[in-house]
Z-matrix of the N, CA and C atoms (Angstrom, degrees):
N
C 1 1.466
C 2 1.531 1 109.41
N 3 1.309 2 116.32 1 126.93
C 4 1.453 3 121.42 2 178.45
C 5 1.525 4 109.36 3 -80.15
N 6 1.319 5 115.49 4 133.90
C 7 1.464 6 120.37 5 -177.94
C 8 1.527 7 110.68 6 -82.75
N 9 1.323 8 115.27 7 140.74
C 10 1.463 9 121.31 8 176.42
C 11 1.532 10 108.28 9 -70.25
N 12 1.337 11 116.50 10 134.87
C 13 1.463 12 121.86 11 178.14
C 14 1.522 13 108.59 12 -104.73
N 15 1.313 14 115.54 13 128.93
C 16 1.466 15 121.87 14 178.20
C 17 1.526 16 108.31 15 -115.21
N 18 1.325 17 116.63 16 130.99
C 19 1.467 18 121.75 17 179.81
C 20 1.526 19 108.57 18 -100.27
N 21 1.325 20 114.87 19 129.72
C 22 1.457 21 120.15 20 -175.91
C 23 1.533 22 109.61 21 -152.03
N 24 1.310 23 115.74 22 179.45
C 25 1.468 24 121.91 23 178.31
C 26 1.520 25 109.38 24 -130.56
N 27 1.315 26 115.04 25 159.93
C 28 1.461 27 123.56 26 166.09
C 29 1.514 28 105.75 27 -134.24
N 30 1.329 29 116.17 28 137.19
C 31 1.462 30 121.02 29 -179.11
C 32 1.524 31 109.65 30 -122.43
N 33 1.312 32 115.52 31 115.31
C 34 1.456 33 122.64 32 -179.70
C 35 1.523 34 108.96 33 -90.27
N 36 1.338 35 116.58 34 116.67
C 37 1.453 36 123.74 35 174.31
C 38 1.516 37 105.93 36 -105.54
N 39 1.335 38 116.08 37 109.03
C 40 1.466 39 121.96 38 -172.62
C 41 1.517 40 109.69 39 -121.78
N 42 1.350 41 115.29 40 137.56
C 43 1.467 42 121.80 41 176.99
C 44 1.528 43 108.34 42 -154.56
N 45 1.327 44 117.20 43 128.15
C 46 1.466 45 122.32 44 176.38
C 47 1.532 46 112.85 45 51.20
N 48 1.324 47 116.44 46 49.31
C 49 1.471 48 123.20 47 179.06
C 50 1.538 49 113.14 48 61.09
N 51 1.331 50 115.59 49 21.48
C 52 1.464 51 121.05 50 174.47
C 53 1.521 52 107.98 51 -120.08
N 54 1.335 53 115.25 52 153.36
C 55 1.453 54 121.66 53 -179.86
C 56 1.532 55 108.65 54 -134.02
N 57 1.322 56 116.21 55 146.83
C 58 1.461 57 120.34 56 175.50
C 59 1.527 58 108.36 57 -82.50
N 60 1.329 59 115.30 58 129.07
C 61 1.460 60 121.95 59 178.94
C 62 1.523 61 109.86 60 -128.95
N 63 1.319 62 114.14 61 162.97
C 64 1.450 63 120.70 62 168.84
C 65 1.524 64 107.31 63 -113.30
N 66 1.316 65 115.66 64 154.48
C 67 1.463 66 121.31 65 175.35
C 68 1.514 67 106.71 66 -131.24
N 69 1.326 68 115.38 67 123.49
C 70 1.453 69 120.84 68 -177.47
C 71 1.527 70 111.56 69 -69.58
N 72 1.329 71 114.41 70 139.91
C 73 1.461 72 120.70 71 177.86
C 74 1.522 73 110.49 72 -90.52
N 75 1.305 74 116.21 73 177.11
C 76 1.466 75 123.50 74 -172.49
C 77 1.519 76 114.76 75 -57.70
N 78 1.313 77 119.48 76 -25.87
C 79 1.457 78 122.02 77 -177.26
C 80 1.524 79 112.59 78 -71.84
N 81 1.316 80 118.21 79 -12.40
C 82 1.457 81 123.19 80 -175.82
C 83 1.522 82 110.50 81 -100.72
N 84 1.335 83 117.50 82 147.61
C 85 1.468 84 120.34 83 179.55
C 86 1.524 85 111.95 84 -65.82
N 87 1.316 86 117.76 85 -18.14
C 88 1.467 87 122.73 86 176.75
C 89 1.533 88 110.53 87 -102.49
N 90 1.309 89 117.41 88 32.08
C 91 1.467 90 122.46 89 -178.08
C 92 1.523 91 110.67 90 -51.32
N 93 1.329 92 115.71 91 132.87
C 94 1.453 93 121.93 92 178.12
C 95 1.516 94 114.18 93 89.40
N 96 1.335 95 118.18 94 -12.46
C 97 1.457 96 121.23 95 -179.90
C 98 1.527 97 111.36 96 -80.76
N 99 1.334 98 115.26 97 143.17
C 100 1.457 99 122.31 98 172.96
C 101 1.526 100 108.84 99 -91.12
N 102 1.333 101 115.68 100 146.51
C 103 1.459 102 122.01 101 -176.88
C 104 1.521 103 108.76 102 -146.45
N 105 1.308 104 116.29 103 157.59
C 106 1.459 105 122.97 104 172.67
C 107 1.525 106 107.01 105 -89.77
N 108 1.338 107 118.79 106 137.74
C 109 1.463 108 120.10 107 -179.49
C 110 1.533 109 111.94 108 -55.82
N 111 1.313 110 114.70 109 139.40
C 112 1.458 111 120.89 110 179.14
C 113 1.506 112 109.86 111 161.51
N 114 1.320 113 115.39 112 -176.74
C 115 1.450 114 118.95 113 179.74
C 116 1.509 115 112.00 114 174.24
N 117 1.318 116 114.48 115 -169.72
C 118 1.451 117 123.44 116 -175.30
C 119 1.527 118 111.50 117 -67.89
N 120 1.326 119 115.29 118 138.17
C 121 1.463 120 121.13 119 174.29
C 122 1.528 121 107.53 120 -78.15
N 123 1.321 122 115.65 121 119.99
C 124 1.467 123 121.01 122 -179.13
C 125 1.535 124 110.39 123 -79.50
N 126 1.334 125 115.80 124 160.70
C 127 1.459 126 121.01 125 177.58
C 128 1.527 127 109.89 126 -58.13
N 129 1.316 128 116.50 127 136.81
C 130 1.477 129 124.16 128 -179.52
C 131 1.528 130 113.25 129 64.25
N 132 1.309 131 117.37 130 24.70
C 133 1.461 132 121.82 131 179.31
C 134 1.533 133 108.20 132 -119.79
N 135 1.327 134 117.13 133 137.16
C 136 1.463 135 119.95 134 175.13
C 137 1.526 136 108.62 135 -80.14
N 138 1.310 137 116.27 136 162.17
C 139 1.463 138 118.91 137 179.20
C 140 1.530 139 111.61 138 -65.68
N 141 1.324 140 117.58 139 -33.35
C 142 1.476 141 119.70 140 177.05
C 143 1.526 142 110.24 141 -67.89
N 144 1.339 143 117.21 142 -41.32
C 145 1.466 144 119.97 143 176.19
C 146 1.529 145 110.70 144 -60.74
N 147 1.346 146 116.36 145 -37.02
C 148 1.463 147 120.54 146 176.62
C 149 1.520 148 110.47 147 -62.90
N 150 1.331 149 117.41 148 -42.29
C 151 1.481 150 121.20 149 177.41
C 152 1.524 151 111.11 150 -56.31
N 153 1.312 152 114.92 151 -49.41
C 154 1.463 153 120.18 152 -177.64
C 155 1.530 154 110.33 153 -61.15
N 156 1.339 155 115.99 154 -48.31
C 157 1.468 156 120.94 155 -178.38
C 158 1.525 157 111.62 156 -63.58
N 159 1.309 158 116.66 157 -49.07
C 160 1.465 159 120.22 158 -176.67
C 161 1.526 160 112.01 159 -66.52
N 162 1.328 161 118.29 160 -38.63
C 163 1.469 162 120.27 161 178.23
C 164 1.529 163 109.56 162 -61.01
N 165 1.324 164 116.59 163 -43.67
C 166 1.473 165 120.44 164 179.98
C 167 1.532 166 110.52 165 -66.95
N 168 1.355 167 117.51 166 -44.78
C 169 1.465 168 121.06 167 -177.44
C 170 1.526 169 112.67 168 -67.63
N 171 1.336 170 117.50 169 -35.83
C 172 1.468 171 120.63 170 -174.07
C 173 1.522 172 114.36 171 -94.96
N 174 1.343 173 117.06 172 -19.45
C 175 1.474 174 118.95 173 -176.52
C 176 1.522 175 113.72 174 -129.10
N 177 1.330 176 118.01 175 -20.59
C 178 1.459 177 121.19 176 -174.01
C 179 1.516 178 112.63 177 84.35
N 180 1.316 179 117.88 178 1.22
C 181 1.467 180 122.99 179 -177.91
C 182 1.519 181 109.60 180 -93.51
N 183 1.339 182 115.84 181 138.39
C 184 1.464 183 121.88 182 175.12
C 185 1.524 184 109.22 183 -97.53
N 186 1.341 185 115.92 184 131.87
C 187 1.461 186 121.33 185 174.09
C 188 1.520 187 107.92 186 -119.75
N 189 1.336 188 116.69 187 164.99
C 190 1.457 189 121.17 188 -168.21
C 191 1.523 190 112.28 189 -117.10
N 192 1.328 191 114.51 190 131.11
C 193 1.462 192 122.38 191 -173.67
C 194 1.525 193 113.09 192 -50.65
N 195 1.326 194 117.49 193 -44.48
C 196 1.462 195 120.61 194 -175.89
C 197 1.532 196 113.35 195 -78.48
N 198 1.320 197 117.84 196 -0.62
C 199 1.466 198 122.04 197 -179.80
C 200 1.530 199 112.26 198 -115.41
N 201 1.324 200 117.13 199 8.32
C 202 1.464 201 121.88 200 -179.75
C 203 1.526 202 108.17 201 -99.25
N 204 1.323 203 116.67 202 128.61
C 205 1.466 204 122.39 203 -176.17
C 206 1.520 205 109.53 204 -116.35
N 207 1.328 206 115.69 205 125.88
C 208 1.469 207 118.86 206 174.87
C 209 1.527 208 108.09 207 -75.34
N 210 1.336 209 115.84 208 126.47
C 211 1.456 210 121.18 209 -175.68
C 212 1.519 211 113.64 210 -110.16
N 213 1.310 212 117.83 211 -20.34
C 214 1.452 213 117.29 212 -179.78
C 215 1.503 214 113.20 213 172.37
N 216 1.321 215 112.94 214 -174.47
C 217 1.460 216 121.96 215 177.67
C 218 1.515 217 107.78 216 -125.92
N 219 1.311 218 115.22 217 134.27
C 220 1.457 219 121.40 218 178.25
C 221 1.527 220 108.39 219 -123.80
N 222 1.312 221 115.39 220 125.82
C 223 1.452 222 121.17 221 175.50
C 224 1.522 223 107.16 222 -105.15
N 225 1.324 224 116.67 223 122.46
C 226 1.456 225 121.47 224 178.36
C 227 1.525 226 107.59 225 -115.59
N 228 1.333 227 114.66 226 115.60
C 229 1.465 228 120.52 227 -177.02
C 230 1.523 229 110.77 228 -103.99
N 231 1.321 230 114.91 229 119.87
C 232 1.461 231 123.71 230 173.96
C 233 1.528 232 108.11 231 -98.31
N 234 1.327 233 118.64 232 170.99
C 235 1.459 234 119.70 233 178.64
C 236 1.535 235 114.29 234 -57.06
N 237 1.346 236 117.45 235 -31.85
C 238 1.464 237 120.06 236 -174.96
C 239 1.523 238 115.54 237 -121.81
N 240 1.348 239 118.33 238 2.53
C 241 1.463 240 120.70 239 -176.56
C 242 1.527 241 110.13 240 -159.02
N 243 1.328 242 115.00 241 164.89
C 244 1.461 243 121.73 242 177.97
C 245 1.526 244 107.95 243 -131.15
N 246 1.327 245 115.98 244 134.04
C 247 1.458 246 121.84 245 172.04
C 248 1.518 247 108.23 246 -105.33
N 249 1.324 248 116.46 247 124.66
C 250 1.460 249 122.53 248 172.21
C 251 1.524 250 105.98 249 -101.74
N 252 1.322 251 115.85 250 109.15
C 253 1.462 252 121.52 251 -173.82
C 254 1.522 253 110.92 252 -107.99
N 255 1.337 254 116.44 253 124.19
C 256 1.455 255 121.04 254 166.79
C 257 1.529 256 105.67 255 -81.92
N 258 1.330 257 116.10 256 126.17
C 259 1.463 258 121.19 257 -176.29
C 260 1.520 259 109.46 258 -104.50
N 261 1.333 260 115.57 259 127.90
C 262 1.458 261 122.17 260 -178.20
C 263 1.531 262 110.34 261 -123.23
N 264 1.323 263 114.37 262 157.06
C 265 1.456 264 122.93 263 176.97
C 266 1.516 265 108.18 264 -129.20
N 267 1.322 266 116.44 265 140.27
C 268 1.459 267 121.25 266 172.20
C 269 1.522 268 108.36 267 -146.36
N 270 1.325 269 114.78 268 154.37
C 271 1.459 270 120.74 269 178.04
C 272 1.527 271 111.31 270 -126.46
N 273 1.326 272 116.29 271 -8.06
C 274 1.463 273 121.26 272 -178.18
C 275 1.515 274 109.91 273 -105.07
N 276 1.323 275 116.05 274 131.67
C 277 1.458 276 120.27 275 -174.82
C 278 1.517 277 110.61 276 -160.63
N 279 1.326 278 115.43 277 166.63
C 280 1.466 279 123.81 278 171.13
C 281 1.513 280 107.61 279 -132.52
N 282 1.322 281 115.84 280 136.97
C 283 1.456 282 120.46 281 176.19
C 284 1.517 283 112.54 282 109.24
N 285 1.330 284 113.82 283 179.23
C 286 1.466 285 120.99 284 179.50
C 287 1.526 286 108.95 285 -129.96
N 288 1.328 287 117.11 286 153.48
C 289 1.464 288 119.71 287 178.02
C 290 1.531 289 110.92 288 -60.69
N 291 1.334 290 114.87 289 140.59
C 292 1.463 291 120.49 290 -177.65
C 293 1.523 292 111.03 291 -124.59
N 294 1.314 293 113.93 292 172.90
C 295 1.455 294 123.06 293 178.51
C 296 1.529 295 108.55 294 -101.19
N 297 1.331 296 117.06 295 138.87
C 298 1.460 297 122.69 296 -179.40
C 299 1.520 298 109.63 297 -130.06
N 300 1.327 299 116.35 298 173.69
C 301 1.460 300 121.06 299 -178.62
C 302 1.533 301 112.29 300 -61.97
N 303 1.326 302 117.61 301 -43.89
C 304 1.465 303 121.26 302 -175.97
C 305 1.523 304 114.33 303 -93.03
N 306 1.333 305 117.31 304 -22.77
C 307 1.459 306 120.20 305 -178.16
C 308 1.523 307 111.32 306 -152.12
N 309 1.318 308 114.21 307 160.24
C 310 1.458 309 120.54 308 169.77
C 311 1.518 310 106.49 309 -110.35
N 312 1.317 311 116.96 310 159.25
C 313 1.455 312 120.41 311 177.93
C 314 1.519 313 108.76 312 -134.36
N 315 1.338 314 115.40 313 151.46
C 316 1.459 315 119.57 314 -179.25
C 317 1.518 316 110.29 315 -165.22
N 318 1.333 317 114.77 316 164.63
C 319 1.456 318 122.13 317 168.16
C 320 1.520 319 106.69 318 -82.73
N 321 1.331 320 116.31 319 139.91
C 322 1.456 321 120.18 320 176.99
C 323 1.527 322 108.59 321 -144.26
N 324 1.325 323 116.36 322 141.50
C 325 1.450 324 121.55 323 175.60
C 326 1.533 325 108.71 324 -60.07
N 327 1.315 326 117.32 325 135.03
C 328 1.467 327 121.46 326 -175.83
C 329 1.529 328 111.25 327 -58.64
N 330 1.327 329 118.31 328 -43.95
C 331 1.467 330 120.26 329 179.86
C 332 1.524 331 111.95 330 -64.45
N 333 1.331 332 116.87 331 -38.09
C 334 1.466 333 120.58 332 176.55
C 335 1.528 334 110.19 333 -64.62
N 336 1.338 335 116.32 334 -43.05
C 337 1.462 336 120.34 335 178.74
C 338 1.523 337 111.02 336 -59.18
N 339 1.330 338 116.46 337 -46.59
C 340 1.463 339 120.21 338 -177.72
C 341 1.525 340 112.81 339 -64.68
N 342 1.338 341 117.67 340 -18.23
C 343 1.467 342 120.75 341 178.69
C 344 1.535 343 112.43 342 -86.74
N 345 1.331 344 117.04 343 -7.56
C 346 1.465 345 120.72 344 -179.50
C 347 1.525 346 110.56 345 -69.67
N 348 1.315 347 115.62 346 152.10
C 349 1.462 348 120.87 347 -177.96
C 350 1.527 349 112.80 348 -80.18
N 351 1.322 350 117.73 349 -38.65
C 352 1.458 351 121.30 350 -174.57
C 353 1.533 352 110.54 351 -105.40
N 354 1.339 353 115.27 352 92.89
C 355 1.461 354 121.83 353 179.23
C 356 1.515 355 109.24 354 -123.06
N 357 1.328 356 116.93 355 137.44
C 358 1.457 357 118.33 356 170.29
C 359 1.525 358 107.47 357 -73.79
N 360 1.311 359 116.29 358 149.07
C 361 1.459 360 121.92 359 -167.47
C 362 1.517 361 114.75 360 -59.38
N 363 1.343 362 119.35 361 -29.00
C 364 1.467 363 119.82 362 -176.86
C 365 1.530 364 112.94 363 -66.49
N 366 1.306 365 118.75 364 -15.25
C 367 1.464 366 122.38 365 178.59
C 368 1.529 367 111.07 366 -67.93
N 369 1.333 368 118.28 367 -17.49
C 370 1.461 369 121.74 368 -179.15
C 371 1.529 370 112.12 369 -57.72
N 372 1.330 371 118.47 370 -23.50
C 373 1.462 372 120.75 371 179.40
C 374 1.531 373 111.39 372 -62.14
N 375 1.331 374 118.08 373 -19.58
C 376 1.464 375 121.70 374 178.09
C 377 1.530 376 112.87 375 -81.30
N 378 1.324 377 117.26 376 -10.34
C 379 1.455 378 121.07 377 176.58
C 380 1.527 379 109.35 378 -59.73
N 381 1.322 380 117.53 379 143.60
C 382 1.466 381 120.60 380 -174.87
C 383 1.519 382 113.11 381 -59.18
N 384 1.317 383 118.02 382 -24.03
C 385 1.460 384 121.03 383 177.68
C 386 1.533 385 111.64 384 -71.23
N 387 1.331 386 118.15 385 -31.71
C 388 1.460 387 122.56 386 -174.25
C 389 1.528 388 114.66 387 -106.45
N 390 1.318 389 118.82 388 -20.24
C 391 1.472 390 121.75 389 -166.74
C 392 1.528 391 113.59 390 -63.61
N 393 1.322 392 118.23 391 -24.36
C 394 1.462 393 120.29 392 -178.35
C 395 1.530 394 111.55 393 -54.43
N 396 1.322 395 117.76 394 -41.50
C 397 1.457 396 120.72 395 179.33
C 398 1.515 397 113.36 396 -64.63
N 399 1.319 398 116.53 397 -22.53
C 400 1.462 399 121.51 398 179.40
C 401 1.523 400 112.09 399 -85.93
N 402 1.330 401 117.81 400 -41.73
C 403 1.469 402 119.89 401 -171.22
C 404 1.527 403 115.23 402 -103.20
N 405 1.323 404 119.11 403 -15.89
C 406 1.458 405 121.89 404 -180.00
C 407 1.527 406 109.31 405 -79.87
N 408 1.335 407 116.53 406 123.52
C 409 1.471 408 121.77 407 -177.34
C 410 1.522 409 112.90 408 -61.54
N 411 1.322 410 117.93 409 -24.01
C 412 1.461 411 121.78 410 -175.29
C 413 1.522 412 112.91 411 -93.94
N 414 1.329 413 116.98 412 1.05
C 415 1.457 414 120.61 413 -176.09
C 416 1.524 415 112.47 414 -127.53
N 417 1.322 416 115.26 415 151.86
C 418 1.454 417 124.68 416 167.07
C 419 1.522 418 106.30 417 -128.52
N 420 1.314 419 118.06 418 -179.12
C 421 1.462 420 119.53 419 -179.55
C 422 1.524 421 111.49 420 -151.29
N 423 1.311 422 114.66 421 160.75
C 424 1.457 423 123.89 422 166.63
C 425 1.513 424 106.14 423 -124.79
N 426 1.324 425 116.56 424 137.86
C 427 1.457 426 120.03 425 -177.41
C 428 1.523 427 109.73 426 -141.45
N 429 1.327 428 114.72 427 138.85
C 430 1.456 429 122.11 428 174.81
C 431 1.524 430 106.71 429 -121.72
N 432 1.338 431 115.71 430 130.48
C 433 1.461 432 121.38 431 178.41
C 434 1.518 433 107.97 432 -129.84
N 435 1.317 434 116.34 433 128.14
C 436 1.458 435 121.25 434 173.88
C 437 1.516 436 107.02 435 -107.50
N 438 1.345 437 116.37 436 129.73
C 439 1.461 438 121.69 437 -176.46
C 440 1.520 439 110.47 438 -133.06
N 441 1.342 440 115.08 439 162.36
C 442 1.458 441 119.21 440 170.18
C 443 1.527 442 108.20 441 -92.84
N 444 1.311 443 118.04 442 -178.35
C 445 1.474 444 121.26 443 -177.03
C 446 1.530 445 113.24 444 -65.28
N 447 1.334 446 117.90 445 -18.58
C 448 1.467 447 121.70 446 179.27
C 449 1.524 448 112.32 447 -95.15
N 450 1.350 449 116.67 448 14.12
C 451 1.456 450 123.56 449 179.48
C 452 1.530 451 113.83 450 70.72
N 453 1.318 452 117.73 451 12.03
C 454 1.463 453 120.00 452 175.15
C 455 1.528 454 107.82 453 -70.48
N 456 1.336 455 115.87 454 126.04
C 457 1.456 456 120.69 455 -178.08
C 458 1.526 457 109.29 456 -77.53
N 459 1.328 458 115.53 457 125.24
C 460 1.454 459 122.42 458 -178.96
C 461 1.528 460 112.24 459 -101.80
N 462 1.339 461 116.26 460 -28.83
C 463 1.462 462 120.82 461 -177.06
C 464 1.521 463 109.16 462 -158.24
N 465 1.338 464 116.29 463 144.72
C 466 1.464 465 122.15 464 175.38
C 467 1.520 466 108.49 465 -136.54
N 468 1.335 467 115.44 466 134.60
C 469 1.466 468 122.36 467 168.60
C 470 1.518 469 106.15 468 -125.14
N 471 1.338 470 116.45 469 134.40
C 472 1.464 471 120.90 470 -172.38
C 473 1.515 472 109.67 471 -141.77
N 474 1.330 473 116.61 472 129.76
C 475 1.465 474 121.92 473 177.31
C 476 1.511 475 109.86 474 -129.78
N 477 1.325 476 116.15 475 129.71
C 478 1.465 477 121.09 476 171.84
C 479 1.517 478 108.72 477 -88.05
N 480 1.320 479 115.91 478 142.69
C 481 1.460 480 121.73 479 -179.25
C 482 1.528 481 109.53 480 -127.34
N 483 1.320 482 117.61 481 133.58
C 484 1.468 483 120.83 482 174.30
C 485 1.516 484 109.16 483 -72.79
N 486 1.323 485 115.39 484 140.33
C 487 1.471 486 120.75 485 178.85
C 488 1.513 487 109.43 486 -81.43
């Protein structure tokens, strides 16, 4: 059986060792899980436009097209589907994280976030072993993560790339 591939983005907004996250509320099948803002790339939409739209829709924060940096590609393979994620980083923004019907959003210390029990697998890039590819201006990365339906990581492949 061929797995369905979904193209999406994640946008990491980082400041002073804190990152903006969303946390799914009870109405979602991933209730209680933390996630990085992002979502599906719509038809006729660029991945950067998706970052801007999703950050605003999920957090209430505005980010700026000319300040968003593509840092890598992350492939997350589930038992029945694959997510191809364009990963972006930004540090410039306006606004504060807000609460929404489906999720809440907030700034959280990266180390505190990594200690949480319910994390979606793409948050692993914030681990000190992997984060260099995300925050170092001279590096990008490619990452492959295989997970089960409960987000348990089964396999990771990671490559740093010089810019």
